[in-house]
LUMKOL-121837 format. One record per atom (N, C-alpha, C): x, y, z; atom name. Coordinates in steps of 0.1 Angstrom, whole numbers, plus 5000, padded with zeros to 4 digits. Layout:
N
x:y:z:at
X:Y:Z:CA
...
This chain:
147
x:y:z:at
8774:0976:1329:N
8769:0968:1340:CA
8754:0969:1339:C
8747:0957:1339:N
8733:0956:1339:CA
8728:0957:1354:C
8719:0967:1357:N
8714:0968:1370:CA
8703:0959:1372:C
8705:0949:1381:N
8695:0938:1382:CA
8687:0939:1395:C
8690:0947:1404:N
8683:0948:1417:CA
8669:0953:1415:C
8659:0947:1423:N
8645:0951:1423:CA
8640:0954:1436:C
8646:0947:1446:N
8642:0948:1460:CA
8653:0955:1469:C
8649:0965:1476:N
8658:0971:1486:CA
8654:0967:1500:C
8661:0957:1505:N
8658:0952:1518:CA
8665:0962:1528:C
8658:0967:1537:N
8663:0977:1546:CA
8660:0975:1561:C
8669:0977:1569:N
8667:0977:1584:CA
8673:0989:1590:C
8665:0996:1598:N
8669:1009:1604:CA
8669:1006:1619:C
8679:1013:1626:N
8679:1014:1640:CA
8677:1029:1643:C
8668:1031:1653:N
8664:1045:1656:CA
8665:1047:1671:C
8664:1060:1674:N
8664:1063:1689:CA
8651:1060:1696:C
8641:1057:1688:N
8628:1053:1693:CA
8619:1051:1681:C
8606:1051:1683:N
8596:1047:1672:CA
8588:1059:1668:C
8590:1071:1673:N
8582:1082:1669:CA
8590:1090:1658:C
8585:1088:1645:N
8592:1094:1634:CA
8593:1110:1635:C
8584:1116:1642:N
8584:1130:1643:CA
8594:1135:1654:C
8598:1127:1663:N
8608:1131:1673:CA
8621:1123:1674:C
8620:1110:1670:N
8632:1102:1670:CA
8640:1103:1657:C
8652:1098:1657:N
8661:1099:1645:CA
8667:1085:1642:C
8670:1084:1629:N
8677:1072:1624:CA
8692:1072:1630:C
8696:1061:1635:N
8709:1059:1640:CA
8718:1051:1630:C
8712:1041:1623:N
8719:1032:1615:CA
8710:1026:1604:C
8716:1023:1593:N
8709:1017:1582:CA
8717:1006:1576:C
8711:0995:1573:N
8717:0984:1566:CA
8708:0980:1555:C
8713:0978:1543:N
8705:0974:1531:CA
8712:0963:1523:C
8703:0955:1517:N
8707:0945:1507:CA
8699:0947:1495:C
8705:0949:1484:N
8698:0950:1471:CA
8698:0936:1465:C
8685:0931:1462:N
8684:0918:1456:CA
8675:0918:1443:C
8676:0907:1436:N
8667:0905:1425:CA
8655:0898:1430:C
8646:0894:1420:N
8633:0887:1424:CA
8636:0873:1429:C
8648:0868:1426:N
8651:0854:1431:CA
8658:0855:1445:C
8659:0867:1450:N
8665:0870:1463:CA
8680:0869:1463:C
8686:0869:1451:N
8700:0868:1450:CA
8706:0882:1454:C
8716:0882:1462:N
8722:0895:1467:CA
8730:0901:1455:C
8727:0914:1453:N
8734:0922:1443:CA
8745:0930:1449:C
8741:0937:1460:N
8751:0946:1467:CA
8745:0949:1481:C
8754:0953:1490:N
8750:0957:1504:CA
8755:0971:1507:C
8748:0977:1517:N
8751:0990:1521:CA
8749:0991:1536:C
8758:0997:1543:N
8757:1000:1558:CA
8762:1013:1561:C
8756:1020:1570:N
8761:1033:1575:CA
8755:1037:1589:C
8763:1043:1596:N
8759:1048:1609:CA
8756:1063:1607:C
8746:1068:1614:N
8743:1082:1613:CA
8746:1089:1626:C
8753:1101:1625:N
8756:1109:1636:CA
8744:1117:1641:C
8738:1114:1652:N
8727:1121:1658:CA
8732:1130:1670:C
8727:1142:1671:N
8731:1150:1682:CA
8729:1143:1696:C
8739:1144:1704:N
8739:1137:1717:CA
8727:1141:1725:C
8722:1153:1724:N
8710:1157:1732:CA
8698:1149:1728:C
8696:1146:1715:N
8685:1138:1711:CA
8687:1123:1716:C
8699:1118:1715:N
8701:1104:1720:CA
8698:1104:1735:C
8703:1113:1743:N
8700:1113:1757:CA
8685:1115:1761:C
8679:1123:1753:N
8664:1126:1755:CA
8655:1114:1751:C
8658:1108:1740:N
8649:1098:1734:CA
8652:1084:1738:C
8665:1080:1741:N
8668:1066:1743:CA
8667:1064:1758:C
8655:1065:1764:N
8653:1063:1778:CA
8640:1055:1779:C
8637:1050:1791:N
8625:1043:1793:CA
8627:1028:1794:C
8616:1021:1796:N
8616:1007:1799:CA
8622:0999:1787:C
8619:1003:1775:N
8624:0995:1763:CA
8639:0996:1764:C
8645:1008:1765:N
8660:1009:1765:CA
8666:1003:1777:C
8659:1003:1789:N
8664:0996:1800:CA
8665:0981:1798:C
8655:0975:1791:N
8655:0961:1788:CA
8666:0958:1778:C
8669:0967:1769:N
8680:0964:1759:CA
8692:0973:1761:C
8696:0973:1774:N
8707:0982:1778:CA
8720:0980:1770:C
8723:0968:1767:N
8735:0964:1759:CA
8734:0970:1745:C
8723:0969:1739:N
8721:0974:1726:CA
8722:0989:1726:C
8715:0995:1736:N
8716:1010:1738:CA
8730:1015:1739:C
8738:1008:1748:N
8752:1012:1750:CA
8760:1011:1737:C
8758:1000:1729:N
8764:0998:1716:CA
8761:1009:1706:C
8748:1013:1706:N
8743:1023:1696:CA
8748:1037:1700:C
8749:1040:1713:N
8754:1053:1718:CA
8769:1054:1715:C
8777:1043:1717:N
8791:1043:1713:CA
8792:1045:1698:C
8785:1038:1690:N
8785:1039:1676:CA
8782:1053:1671:C
8772:1059:1678:N
8768:1073:1674:CA
8779:1083:1677:C
8786:1081:1688:N
8797:1090:1692:CA
8809:1089:1682:C
8810:1077:1675:N
8820:1075:1665:CA
8816:1078:1651:C
8803:1079:1649:N
8798:1081:1635:CA
8803:1094:1629:C
8806:1093:1616:N
8812:1104:1608:CA
8802:1112:1600:C
8790:1106:1597:N
8781:1112:1587:CA
8768:1116:1593:C
8764:1128:1588:N
8750:1133:1592:CA
8740:1125:1585:C
8727:1127:1589:N
8716:1120:1582:CA
8716:1124:1567:C
8718:1137:1564:N
8718:1141:1550:CA
8730:1135:1542:C
8741:1133:1548:N
8753:1127:1541:CA
8750:1112:1539:C
8744:1105:1548:N
8740:1091:1546:CA
8729:1090:1536:C
8720:1099:1535:N
8710:1099:1525:CA
8717:1100:1511:C
8727:1108:1509:N
8734:1110:1497:CA
8741:1097:1493:C
8747:1090:1503:N
8754:1078:1500:CA
8744:1067:1497:C
8733:1067:1503:N
8722:1057:1500:CA
8717:1059:1486:C
8715:1072:1482:N
8711:1075:1468:CA
8721:1070:1458:C
8734:1071:1461:N
8744:1066:1452:CA
8743:1051:1451:C
8741:1044:1462:N
8739:1030:1462:CA
8728:1026:1453:C
8717:1033:1455:N
8705:1029:1447:CA
8707:1032:1432:C
8714:1043:1429:N
8717:1046:1415:CA
8726:1036:1409:C
8735:1030:1417:N
8745:1021:1411:CA
8739:1007:1409:C
8728:1004:1416:N
8723:0990:1416:CA
8709:0988:1411:C
8702:0999:1409:N
8688:0998:1404:CA
8686:1006:1391:C
8678:1000:1383:N
8675:1007:1370:CA
8665:1018:1373:C
8668:1030:1370:N
8659:1042:1373:CA
8646:1041:1366:C
8645:1033:1356:N
8632:1032:1348:CA
8623:1020:1354:C
8628:1013:1364:N
8620:1002:1370:CA
8617:1006:1384:C
8606:1000:1389:N
8601:1003:1402:CA
8611:0997:1412:C
8613:1004:1423:N
8622:0999:1434:CA
8612:0997:1446:C
8612:0984:1451:N
8603:0981:1462:CA
8612:0980:1475:C
8607:0987:1485:N
8613:0986:1498:CA
8608:0973:1504:C
8618:0965:1510:N
8614:0952:1516:CA
8620:0951:1530:C
8614:0943:1538:N
8620:0941:1551:CA
8609:0936:1561:C
8613:0936:1574:N
8604:0931:1585:CA
8598:0943:1591:C
8585:0944:1592:N
8578:0956:1597:CA
8583:0969:1591:C
8585:0968:1578:N
8591:0979:1570:CA
8583:0992:1570:C
8570:0991:1573:N
8561:1003:1574:CA
8567:1013:1584:C
8572:1008:1595:N
8578:1017:1606:CA
8590:1024:1600:C
8599:1016:1594:N
8611:1022:1588:CA
8607:1032:1577:C
8597:1029:1570:N
8593:1039:1559:CA
8589:1052:1565:C
8583:1053:1577:N
8579:1065:1583:CA
8592:1074:1585:C
8602:1067:1589:N
8615:1075:1591:CA
8621:1079:1578:C
8620:1070:1568:N
8626:1074:1555:CA
8618:1087:1550:C
8605:1087:1551:N
8597:1098:1547:CA
8602:1111:1555:C
8604:1109:1568:N
8607:1121:1576:CA
8621:1126:1574:C
8631:1117:1572:N
8645:1121:1571:CA
8651:1121:1558:C
8647:1112:1549:N
8653:1110:1536:CA
8643:1111:1525:C
8638:1123:1523:N
8627:1124:1512:CA
8632:1121:1498:C
8645:1123:1496:N
8650:1120:1482:CA
8651:1104:1480:C
8654:1097:1491:N
8653:1082:1490:CA
8639:1078:1488:C
8630:1084:1496:N
8616:1080:1496:CA
8610:1082:1481:C
8615:1093:1475:N
8610:1096:1461:CA
8614:1085:1451:C
8624:1078:1454:N
8629:1067:1445:CA
8621:1054:1447:C
8615:1053:1458:N
8608:1040:1462:CA
8594:1040:1457:C
8589:1028:1453:N
8575:1026:1449:CA
8567:1027:1462:C
8554:1031:1461:N
8546:1031:1473:CA
8543:1017:1478:C
8543:1007:1470:N
8541:0994:1475:CA
8554:0988:1481:C
8552:0980:1492:N
8564:0975:1499:CA
8562:0960:1501:C
8573:0953:1503:N
8573:0939:1506:CA
8576:0937:1521:C
8565:0936:1529:N
8567:0935:1543:CA
8566:0920:1547:C
8577:0914:1550:N
8577:0899:1553:CA
8570:0896:1566:C
8568:0906:1575:N
8561:0903:1587:CA
8547:0899:1585:C
8541:0903:1574:N
8528:0899:1570:CA
8527:0884:1568:C
8537:0878:1563:N
8537:0863:1561:CA
8536:0856:1574:C
8542:0862:1585:N
8541:0855:1598:CA
8526:0853:1602:C
8518:0863:1599:N
8504:0862:1602:CA
8497:0851:1594:C
8501:0850:1582:N
8496:0839:1573:CA
8500:0825:1579:C
8513:0823:1581:N
8518:0810:1585:CA
8513:0806:1599:C
8513:0816:1608:N
8508:0813:1622:CA
8494:0809:1622:C
8486:0815:1614:N
8471:0812:1614:CA
8468:0800:1605:C
8477:0796:1597:N
8475:0784:1589:CA
8478:0771:1596:C
8486:0772:1607:N
8491:0760:1614:CA
8481:0755:1624:C
């Protein structure tokens, strides 16, 4: 099998936005080529200690998104894998779909924030990723200001 993926599109859900105190709850990925053709997908829920969820998923943001919070808390209670186990599964996904000799670019919307969590929780995944990222939220700035 020829490994054709070049872009690792990723979206994380976290308990909050502080990578030093919050934790990853969920990851969804799509591996694509440069034509944006889907090669493979990956999804996993991460089991986070309930104390962290209760401590970190509070405040105005979580009140505003109470339905999302409830869904993520339920998912967390049912999650089977620790962050380390999800990192191993994600590494397997990367190894199956990306050529180890080619650069792997992290892609997504406001991906710089997700990258902070990858660095903090998944250093082995971070080590596989190129330092350059494809952040599509930057294009919104271009298009909004061109109109």
